[in-house]
N, CA, C and O atoms as a GROMACS GRO file, in nm:
protein
  264
    1MET      N    1   0.458   2.078  -1.884
    1MET     CA    2   0.368   1.990  -1.812
    1MET      C    3   0.248   1.951  -1.898
    1MET      O    4   0.202   1.837  -1.890
    2ALA      N    5   0.198   2.043  -1.979
    2ALA     CA    6   0.082   2.010  -2.062
    2ALA      C    7   0.117   1.907  -2.167
    2ALA      O    8   0.032   1.826  -2.206
    3THR      N    9   0.241   1.908  -2.214
    3THR     CA   10   0.279   1.810  -2.316
    3THR      C   11   0.287   1.670  -2.258
    3THR      O   12   0.264   1.572  -2.329
    4CYS      N   13   0.320   1.658  -2.131
    4CYS     CA   14   0.323   1.525  -2.067
    4CYS      C   15   0.185   1.462  -2.066
    4CYS      O   16   0.171   1.342  -2.090
    5ALA      N   17   0.084   1.542  -2.037
    5ALA     CA   18  -0.052   1.489  -2.032
    5ALA      C   19  -0.099   1.444  -2.169
    5ALA      O   20  -0.173   1.346  -2.181
    6VAL      N   21  -0.056   1.514  -2.273
    6VAL     CA   22  -0.096   1.477  -2.409
    6VAL      C   23  -0.026   1.348  -2.452
    6VAL      O   24  -0.087   1.266  -2.520
    7LYS      N   25   0.099   1.330  -2.412
    7LYS     CA   26   0.176   1.211  -2.451
    7LYS      C   27   0.139   1.087  -2.370
    7LYS      O   28   0.173   0.976  -2.411
    8GLY      N   29   0.073   1.103  -2.259
    8GLY     CA   30   0.036   0.986  -2.179
    8GLY      C   31   0.094   0.987  -2.040
    8GLY      O   32   0.076   0.890  -1.966
    9GLY      N   33   0.162   1.089  -2.001
    9GLY     CA   34   0.214   1.098  -1.865
    9GLY      C   35   0.363   1.126  -1.862
    9GLY      O   36   0.438   1.083  -1.951
   10CYS      N   37   0.406   1.197  -1.761
   10CYS     CA   38   0.548   1.227  -1.743
   10CYS      C   39   0.619   1.107  -1.682
   10CYS      O   40   0.555   1.025  -1.616
   11PRO      N   41   0.749   1.096  -1.704
   11PRO     CA   42   0.823   0.986  -1.641
   11PRO      C   43   0.815   0.990  -1.488
   11PRO      O   44   0.816   0.885  -1.424
   12SER      N   45   0.807   1.108  -1.431
   12SER     CA   46   0.798   1.117  -1.286
   12SER      C   47   0.666   1.059  -1.234
   12SER      O   48   0.660   1.007  -1.123
   13ASP      N   49   0.560   1.067  -1.315
   13ASP     CA   50   0.433   1.006  -1.275
   13ASP      C   51   0.447   0.855  -1.266
   13ASP      O   52   0.395   0.793  -1.172
   14TYR      N   53   0.516   0.795  -1.361
   14TYR     CA   54   0.534   0.650  -1.361
   14TYR      C   55   0.623   0.606  -1.244
   14TYR      O   56   0.601   0.500  -1.186
   15VAL      N   57   0.722   0.686  -1.212
   15VAL     CA   58   0.809   0.655  -1.098
   15VAL      C   59   0.728   0.662  -0.968
   15VAL      O   60   0.740   0.574  -0.882
   16ALA      N   61   0.647   0.765  -0.953
   16ALA     CA   62   0.566   0.779  -0.832
   16ALA      C   63   0.466   0.665  -0.819
   16ALA      O   64   0.443   0.614  -0.710
   17LEU      N   65   0.406   0.626  -0.929
   17LEU     CA   66   0.310   0.516  -0.927
   17LEU      C   67   0.377   0.384  -0.892
   17LEU      O   68   0.323   0.305  -0.815
   18SER      N   69   0.495   0.361  -0.948
   18SER     CA   70   0.565   0.235  -0.918
   18SER      C   71   0.612   0.231  -0.773
   18SER      O   72   0.608   0.125  -0.710
   19ILE      N   73   0.655   0.344  -0.719
   19ILE     CA   74   0.697   0.348  -0.578
   19ILE      C   75   0.577   0.324  -0.487
   19ILE      O   76   0.588   0.252  -0.388
   20SER      N   77   0.463   0.383  -0.520
   20SER     CA   78   0.344   0.363  -0.435
   20SER      C   79   0.294   0.219  -0.443
   20SER      O   80   0.253   0.164  -0.341
   21LEU      N   81   0.298   0.158  -0.560
   21LEU     CA   82   0.257   0.017  -0.571
   21LEU      C   83   0.352  -0.074  -0.495
   21LEU      O   84   0.308  -0.169  -0.430
   22LEU      N   85   0.480  -0.046  -0.503
   22LEU     CA   86   0.578  -0.125  -0.429
   22LEU      C   87   0.557  -0.110  -0.278
   22LEU      O   88   0.570  -0.206  -0.203
   23SER      N   89   0.524   0.011  -0.235
   23SER     CA   90   0.498   0.035  -0.093
   23SER      C   91   0.375  -0.041  -0.045
   23SER      O   92   0.374  -0.097   0.064
   24ILE      N   93   0.271  -0.043  -0.128
   24ILE     CA   94   0.149  -0.116  -0.092
   24ILE      C   95   0.178  -0.265  -0.080
   24ILE      O   96   0.134  -0.330   0.015
   25ILE      N   97   0.251  -0.319  -0.178
   25ILE     CA   98   0.283  -0.462  -0.176
   25ILE      C   99   0.367  -0.497  -0.054
   25ILE      O  100   0.342  -0.598   0.011
   26MET      N  101   0.466  -0.414  -0.022
   26MET     CA  102   0.550  -0.440   0.094
   26MET      C  103   0.471  -0.428   0.224
   26MET      O  104   0.493  -0.505   0.318
   27LEU      N  105   0.379  -0.332   0.231
   27LEU     CA  106   0.297  -0.315   0.350
   27LEU      C  107   0.207  -0.436   0.372
   27LEU      O  108   0.194  -0.486   0.484
   28LEU      N  109   0.144  -0.484   0.265
   28LEU     CA  110   0.059  -0.602   0.278
   28LEU      C  111   0.140  -0.727   0.310
   28LEU      O  112   0.094  -0.812   0.387
   29ALA      N  113   0.259  -0.738   0.252
   29ALA     CA  114   0.344  -0.854   0.283
   29ALA      C  115   0.389  -0.852   0.429
   29ALA      O  116   0.392  -0.955   0.495
   30LYS      N  117   0.422  -0.733   0.478
   30LYS     CA  118   0.464  -0.721   0.618
   30LYS      C  119   0.348  -0.752   0.713
   30LYS      O  120   0.369  -0.806   0.822
   31ALA      N  121   0.228  -0.716   0.673
   31ALA     CA  122   0.112  -0.741   0.759
   31ALA      C  123   0.073  -0.888   0.762
   31ALA      O  124   0.023  -0.937   0.864
   32THR      N  125   0.094  -0.960   0.652
   32THR     CA  126   0.050  -1.100   0.646
   32THR      C  127   0.161  -1.201   0.671
   32THR      O  128   0.132  -1.318   0.694
   33ALA      N  129   0.286  -1.159   0.669
   33ALA     CA  130   0.398  -1.253   0.684
   33ALA      C  131   0.394  -1.333   0.814
   33ALA      O  132   0.415  -1.455   0.809
   34PRO      N  133   0.369  -1.274   0.930
   34PRO     CA  134   0.368  -1.355   1.053
   34PRO      C  135   0.262  -1.464   1.050
   34PRO      O  136   0.282  -1.572   1.105
   35TYR      N  137   0.150  -1.436   0.988
   35TYR     CA  138   0.041  -1.535   0.983
   35TYR      C  139   0.072  -1.647   0.885
   35TYR      O  140   0.028  -1.760   0.905
   36LEU      N  141   0.148  -1.618   0.780
   36LEU     CA  142   0.181  -1.720   0.682
   36LEU      C  143   0.299  -1.806   0.726
   36LEU      O  144   0.301  -1.927   0.701
   37ILE      N  145   0.397  -1.745   0.791
   37ILE     CA  146   0.518  -1.817   0.829
   37ILE      C  147   0.498  -1.897   0.956
   37ILE      O  148   0.528  -2.017   0.960
   38HIS      N  149   0.447  -1.834   1.061
   38HIS     CA  150   0.440  -1.898   1.192
   38HIS      C  151   0.306  -1.965   1.220
   38HIS      O  152   0.293  -2.037   1.319
   39LYS      N  153   0.209  -1.944   1.135
   39LYS     CA  154   0.075  -2.002   1.152
   39LYS      C  155   0.016  -1.968   1.289
   39LYS      O  156  -0.048  -2.052   1.353
   40ILE      N  157   0.039  -1.844   1.332
   40ILE     CA  158  -0.016  -1.802   1.460
   40ILE      C  159  -0.164  -1.772   1.444
   40ILE      O  160  -0.207  -1.730   1.336
   41PRO      N  161  -0.243  -1.792   1.548
   41PRO     CA  162  -0.386  -1.764   1.536
   41PRO      C  163  -0.411  -1.613   1.525
   41PRO      O  164  -0.340  -1.532   1.584
   42ARG      N  165  -0.511  -1.579   1.450
   42ARG     CA  166  -0.545  -1.439   1.432
   42ARG      C  167  -0.607  -1.386   1.560
   42ARG      O  168  -0.698  -1.447   1.616
   43PRO      N  169  -0.558  -1.271   1.609
   43PRO     CA  170  -0.614  -1.216   1.732
   43PRO      C  171  -0.758  -1.172   1.711
   43PRO      O  172  -0.794  -1.119   1.606
   44LYS      N  173  -0.839  -1.194   1.812
   44LYS     CA  174  -0.981  -1.160   1.802
   44LYS      C  175  -1.011  -1.023   1.865
   44LYS      O  176  -1.121  -0.971   1.850
   45GLY      N  177  -0.915  -0.968   1.934
   45GLY     CA  178  -0.939  -0.842   2.004
   45GLY      C  179  -0.922  -0.721   1.914
   45GLY      O  180  -0.925  -0.731   1.792
   46SER      N  181  -0.904  -0.609   1.978
   46SER     CA  182  -0.893  -0.483   1.904
   46SER      C  183  -0.759  -0.469   1.834
   46SER      O  184  -0.746  -0.386   1.743
   47SER      N  185  -0.659  -0.546   1.872
   47SER     CA  186  -0.528  -0.533   1.808
   47SER      C  187  -0.534  -0.570   1.661
   47SER      O  188  -0.464  -0.511   1.579
   48PHE      N  189  -0.617  -0.667   1.625
   48PHE     CA  190  -0.633  -0.703   1.484
   48PHE      C  191  -0.696  -0.589   1.406
   48PHE      O  192  -0.651  -0.556   1.296
   49TRP      N  193  -0.799  -0.529   1.463
   49TRP     CA  194  -0.868  -0.424   1.391
   49TRP      C  195  -0.784  -0.298   1.379
   49TRP      O  196  -0.796  -0.225   1.281
   50LEU      N  197  -0.700  -0.271   1.477
   50LEU     CA  198  -0.610  -0.156   1.466
   50LEU      C  199  -0.514  -0.173   1.350
   50LEU      O  200  -0.490  -0.079   1.275
   51ALA      N  201  -0.458  -0.292   1.334
   51ALA     CA  202  -0.367  -0.318   1.222
   51ALA      C  203  -0.442  -0.314   1.089
   51ALA      O  204  -0.390  -0.263   0.991
   52ALA      N  205  -0.562  -0.368   1.086
   52ALA     CA  206  -0.640  -0.368   0.962
   52ALA      C  207  -0.676  -0.225   0.921
   52ALA      O  208  -0.670  -0.191   0.802
   53ILE      N  209  -0.714  -0.144   1.016
   53ILE     CA  210  -0.747  -0.004   0.986
   53ILE      C  211  -0.622   0.071   0.941
   53ILE      O  212  -0.631   0.156   0.852
   54GLN      N  213  -0.507   0.041   1.001
   54GLN     CA  214  -0.384   0.108   0.962
   54GLN      C  215  -0.346   0.072   0.818
   54GLN      O  216  -0.305   0.160   0.742
   55VAL      N  217  -0.360  -0.053   0.780
   55VAL     CA  218  -0.330  -0.094   0.642
   55VAL      C  219  -0.425  -0.025   0.546
   55VAL      O  220  -0.382   0.025   0.442
   56PHE      N  221  -0.552  -0.022   0.579
   56PHE     CA  222  -0.651   0.042   0.492
   56PHE      C  223  -0.624   0.192   0.481
   56PHE      O  224  -0.634   0.248   0.372
   57ALA      N  225  -0.589   0.258   0.591
   57ALA     CA  226  -0.562   0.401   0.589
   57ALA      C  227  -0.436   0.432   0.508
   57ALA      O  228  -0.431   0.532   0.438
   58SER      N  229  -0.335   0.347   0.518
   58SER     CA  230  -0.213   0.368   0.441
   58SER      C  231  -0.241   0.354   0.292
   58SER      O  232  -0.190   0.431   0.211
   59LEU      N  233  -0.322   0.255   0.257
   59LEU     CA  234  -0.360   0.237   0.117
   59LEU      C  235  -0.437   0.358   0.067
   59LEU      O  236  -0.414   0.406  -0.044
   60ASN      N  237  -0.528   0.408   0.148
   60ASN     CA  238  -0.605   0.527   0.112
   60ASN      C  239  -0.515   0.648   0.093
   60ASN      O  240  -0.531   0.724  -0.002
   61LEU      N  241  -0.419   0.666   0.182
   61LEU     CA  242  -0.328   0.779   0.174
   61LEU      C  243  -0.244   0.771   0.047
   61LEU      O  244  -0.228   0.871  -0.022
   62LEU      N  245  -0.190   0.654   0.017
   62LEU     CA  246  -0.108   0.641  -0.103
   62LEU      C  247  -0.188   0.667  -0.229
   62LEU      O  248  -0.139   0.731  -0.322
   63LEU      N  249  -0.309   0.619  -0.234
   63LEU     CA  250  -0.392   0.641  -0.352
   63LEU      C  251  -0.434   0.788  -0.364
   63LEU      O  252  -0.448   0.837  -0.476
   64SER      N  253  -0.453   0.857  -0.254
   64SER     CA  254  -0.491   0.997  -0.262
   64SER      C  255  -0.373   1.085  -0.302
   64SER      O  256  -0.392   1.190  -0.364
   65ILE      N  257  -0.251   1.045  -0.267
   65ILE     CA  258  -0.133   1.123  -0.306
   65ILE      C  259  -0.108   1.110  -0.456
   65ILE      O  260  -0.077   1.208  -0.522
   66VAL      N  261  -0.123   0.989  -0.507
   66VAL     CA  262  -0.099   0.966  -0.651
   66VAL      C  263  -0.223   1.003  -0.724
   66VAL      O  264  -0.228   0.992  -0.846
   0.00000   0.00000   0.00000
């Protein structure tokens, strides 16, 4: 394990980072797709903020794991 840090990182680190980045991109795409495709109005109530907080919390969780 110490040799991986000296060389610049283990291959498993790069795999974990790429999976987390792909997950973030897919999460953001899933959150914005209905608004881009159907041009539906953005909800003004608490439902919008619940989804926004969920996206932010998921991003925080992924970054804390990696």
